[in-house]
DRENTI-471770 format. One record per residue (C-alpha): residue number from 1; x, y, z. Coordinates in steps of 0.02 Angstrom, whole numbers. Each point is the difference from the previous one (the first is absolute). Layout:
N
{zami NUM, {X, Y, Z}} ...
This chain:
199
{zami 1, {2100, 6560, 2734}} {zami 2, {136, 129, -14}} {zami 3, {-35, 154, -37}} {zami 4, {153, 136, 55}} {zami 5, {21, 136, -138}} {zami 6, {27, -80, -160}} {zami 7, {187, -7, -18}} {zami 8, {21, -81, 155}} {zami 9, {-151, -122, -34}} {zami 10, {92, -54, -177}} {zami 11, {171, -21, 88}} {zami 12, {-87, -109, 138}} {zami 13, {-80, -92, -132}} {zami 14, {135, -40, -86}} {zami 15, {108, -55, 151}} {zami 16, {-148, -133, 18}} {zami 17, {-5, -94, -176}} {zami 18, {81, -142, 55}} {zami 19, {-111, -23, 138}} {zami 20, {-125, -130, -51}} {zami 21, {-165, 113, -40}} {zami 22, {-137, -49, 139}} {zami 23, {128, -54, 97}} {zami 24, {-110, 0, 178}} {zami 25, {76, -11, 177}} {zami 26, {-52, 33, 156}} {zami 27, {-203, 58, 31}} {zami 28, {-25, -30, -193}} {zami 29, {115, 173, -53}} {zami 30, {98, 9, -170}} {zami 31, {170, 23, -4}} {zami 32, {24, 186, -12}} {zami 33, {-191, 52, 33}} {zami 34, {-38, 177, 125}} {zami 35, {-121, -2, 126}} {zami 36, {-155, 148, -35}} {zami 37, {31, 105, 145}} {zami 38, {-169, 60, 4}} {zami 39, {-107, -152, 44}} {zami 40, {5, 8, 156}} {zami 41, {-28, 193, 36}} {zami 42, {65, 93, 146}} {zami 43, {-99, -20, 142}} {zami 44, {-83, 193, 37}} {zami 45, {92, -8, 199}} {zami 46, {173, -51, -83}} {zami 47, {116, 149, -4}} {zami 48, {128, -91, -147}} {zami 49, {5, 77, -182}} {zami 50, {-44, -193, -93}} {zami 51, {123, 30, -170}} {zami 52, {30, -108, -127}} {zami 53, {194, -54, -46}} {zami 54, {18, 125, -135}} {zami 55, {-5, 160, 166}} {zami 56, {187, -69, 41}} {zami 57, {54, 54, -172}} {zami 58, {49, 162, -36}} {zami 59, {-45, 76, -160}} {zami 60, {150, 56, -80}} {zami 61, {60, -173, 28}} {zami 62, {19, -89, -170}} {zami 63, {50, -207, 37}} {zami 64, {10, -2, -215}} {zami 65, {128, 139, -19}} {zami 66, {146, -117, -1}} {zami 67, {-102, -89, -142}} {zami 68, {-31, 138, -115}} {zami 69, {74, -86, -149}} {zami 70, {-7, -191, 23}} {zami 71, {-115, -142, -31}} {zami 72, {-30, -66, 108}} {zami 73, {-146, -124, -74}} {zami 74, {138, -37, -131}} {zami 75, {160, -83, 126}} {zami 76, {11, -166, 61}} {zami 77, {89, -65, 179}} {zami 78, {161, -33, -90}} {zami 79, {-9, 168, -95}} {zami 80, {167, 101, 89}} {zami 81, {-105, 165, -39}} {zami 82, {-128, -68, 120}} {zami 83, {106, -65, 157}} {zami 84, {71, 163, -33}} {zami 85, {-189, 77, 13}} {zami 86, {-49, -104, 146}} {zami 87, {146, 79, 90}} {zami 88, {-36, 169, -44}} {zami 89, {-187, -47, 74}} {zami 90, {60, -58, 158}} {zami 91, {134, 158, 21}} {zami 92, {-154, 93, -14}} {zami 93, {-140, -65, 97}} {zami 94, {118, -28, 164}} {zami 95, {52, 204, -22}} {zami 96, {-198, 40, -33}} {zami 97, {-70, 142, 74}} {zami 98, {-122, 30, 134}} {zami 99, {-149, 115, -18}} {zami 100, {29, 139, 157}} {zami 101, {-154, 43, 26}} {zami 102, {-48, -163, 55}} {zami 103, {116, 19, 143}} {zami 104, {-81, -44, 149}} {zami 105, {-166, -13, -65}} {zami 106, {-126, -94, 77}} {zami 107, {-61, -152, -93}} {zami 108, {-83, -158, -54}} {zami 109, {63, -84, -164}} {zami 110, {-40, -179, -58}} {zami 111, {137, -124, -49}} {zami 112, {133, -164, 12}} {zami 113, {94, -58, 140}} {zami 114, {173, -28, -16}} {zami 115, {44, -85, 160}} {zami 116, {200, 56, 68}} {zami 117, {-20, -138, 164}} {zami 118, {3, -165, -52}} {zami 119, {-111, -63, 149}} {zami 120, {-164, 42, -91}} {zami 121, {-81, -42, 210}} {zami 122, {60, 170, 13}} {zami 123, {15, 122, -143}} {zami 124, {85, 164, 86}} {zami 125, {35, 92, -157}} {zami 126, {-25, -18, -188}} {zami 127, {-2, 55, -164}} {zami 128, {-172, 99, -76}} {zami 129, {7, -26, -204}} {zami 130, {-118, 54, -117}} {zami 131, {-37, -163, -118}} {zami 132, {10, -184, 30}} {zami 133, {162, -103, -4}} {zami 134, {122, 158, 13}} {zami 135, {177, -43, 71}} {zami 136, {-44, -176, -1}} {zami 137, {-64, -43, -200}} {zami 138, {55, 144, -68}} {zami 139, {134, 143, 39}} {zami 140, {-53, 120, 145}} {zami 141, {-86, 147, -48}} {zami 142, {93, 157, 0}} {zami 143, {28, 85, 183}} {zami 144, {-121, 139, -28}} {zami 145, {-149, -145, 1}} {zami 146, {52, -93, 151}} {zami 147, {-22, 34, 177}} {zami 148, {104, -54, 141}} {zami 149, {-143, -45, 153}} {zami 150, {32, -26, 175}} {zami 151, {-176, -84, 52}} {zami 152, {-34, 73, 205}} {zami 153, {-7, -184, 22}} {zami 154, {61, -151, -96}} {zami 155, {-116, -75, -117}} {zami 156, {-59, -176, 72}} {zami 157, {2, -123, -152}} {zami 158, {34, 105, -140}} {zami 159, {-4, -68, -186}} {zami 160, {148, 56, -130}} {zami 161, {-73, 89, -114}} {zami 162, {-173, 20, 107}} {zami 163, {-97, 162, -53}} {zami 164, {-5, 124, 133}} {zami 165, {-86, 169, 58}} {zami 166, {117, 97, 64}} {zami 167, {-5, 158, 117}} {zami 168, {109, 123, 71}} {zami 169, {132, 155, -27}} {zami 170, {106, 13, -164}} {zami 171, {186, 25, 68}} {zami 172, {108, 37, -192}} {zami 173, {168, -102, 67}} {zami 174, {97, -113, -87}} {zami 175, {13, -177, 25}} {zami 176, {126, -132, -67}} {zami 177, {-80, -162, 34}} {zami 178, {53, -191, -54}} {zami 179, {-151, 40, -154}} {zami 180, {38, 165, -59}} {zami 181, {8, 183, 38}} {zami 182, {-117, 80, 100}} {zami 183, {-60, 174, -26}} {zami 184, {-151, 33, 144}} {zami 185, {-25, -89, 174}} {zami 186, {-143, -22, 107}} {zami 187, {-39, -37, 172}} {zami 188, {-162, -67, -20}} {zami 189, {-142, 42, 120}} {zami 190, {-113, -145, -99}} {zami 191, {31, -149, -128}} {zami 192, {-175, -86, -36}} {zami 193, {-45, -135, -147}} {zami 194, {-26, 99, -140}} {zami 195, {-209, -58, -48}} {zami 196, {-23, -5, -206}} {zami 197, {-184, -39, -50}} {zami 198, {-7, -170, -107}} {zami 199, {157, -39, 102}} 
């Protein structure tokens, strides 16, 4: 489930309250569910640093800054304050800062695929997102929680919201996509299906 710093988790949880609890998707994942990064350790011969999504967040970034005086739990969707808060959220997330120390780092990270190609038999680029349903069932994550991935070879028969491990070198480069602003880019050396015990 969500495991980011608590303020961010609360904000995402508030956004997900309109989704039917327990709704399942591909692979049996629930909307908002995140993949544990420790279930498949990096092979000893690999030269990638296995990371979780929190590693992409700058330590001084406060995603709740604009909402300090606002009680989100008391707002209804039609409330003008709620609409204003969502506009502020979108603007803040579109410009969410990246962690400069991650530029040029070779990483291995788990996430879900949001294809940027309409032909799923030959996916040449996709977004890697931290939780199931991001960009499709719920609003996109902040820019610093999405990676624009270009695999070495096109993915064959890619599954929308398929769970994968991606390995490659991160770049702190912003890009605009149909699904939102993205703070990281990666030319992926490898994309493998995510394996988790019991799934």
